[in-house]
C-alpha positions in Angstrom: -127.0 -91.8 351.8 -123.5 -92.3 350.4 -121.2 -89.3 350.5 -118.2 -88.8 348.2 -115.1 -86.8 348.1 -115.5 -85.3 344.6 -117.5 -82.1 343.9 -120.0 -83.9 341.7 -122.0 -86.9 342.9 -123.6 -88.9 340.0 -126.5 -91.1 341.1 -127.6 -93.2 338.1 -129.1 -96.4 336.8 -127.2 -98.5 334.3 -129.4 -97.2 331.4 -128.3 -95.5 328.2 -129.3 -92.1 329.5 -127.4 -92.7 332.8 -124.3 -93.7 330.9 -124.4 -90.6 328.7 -124.0 -88.4 331.7 -120.9 -90.4 332.9 -119.4 -90.2 329.4 -120.0 -86.4 329.3 -118.4 -85.9 332.6 -115.3 -87.9 331.5 -115.1 -86.0 328.2 -115.2 -82.7 330.1 -112.5 -83.9 332.5 -114.6 -83.3 335.6 -114.0 -85.2 338.8 -117.1 -87.1 340.1 -118.1 -90.0 342.2 -120.5 -92.5 340.6 -123.1 -94.3 342.6 -125.4 -96.9 341.0 -129.0 -96.9 342.1 
């Protein structure tokens, strides 16, 4: 399993619902590491 340095780890597919979460995290200004499944 991949580990990251940010407090939130986003594991997602490149689907519309997966992209929505990434957009929301950006809008909130939260730090996260994105991992494509």
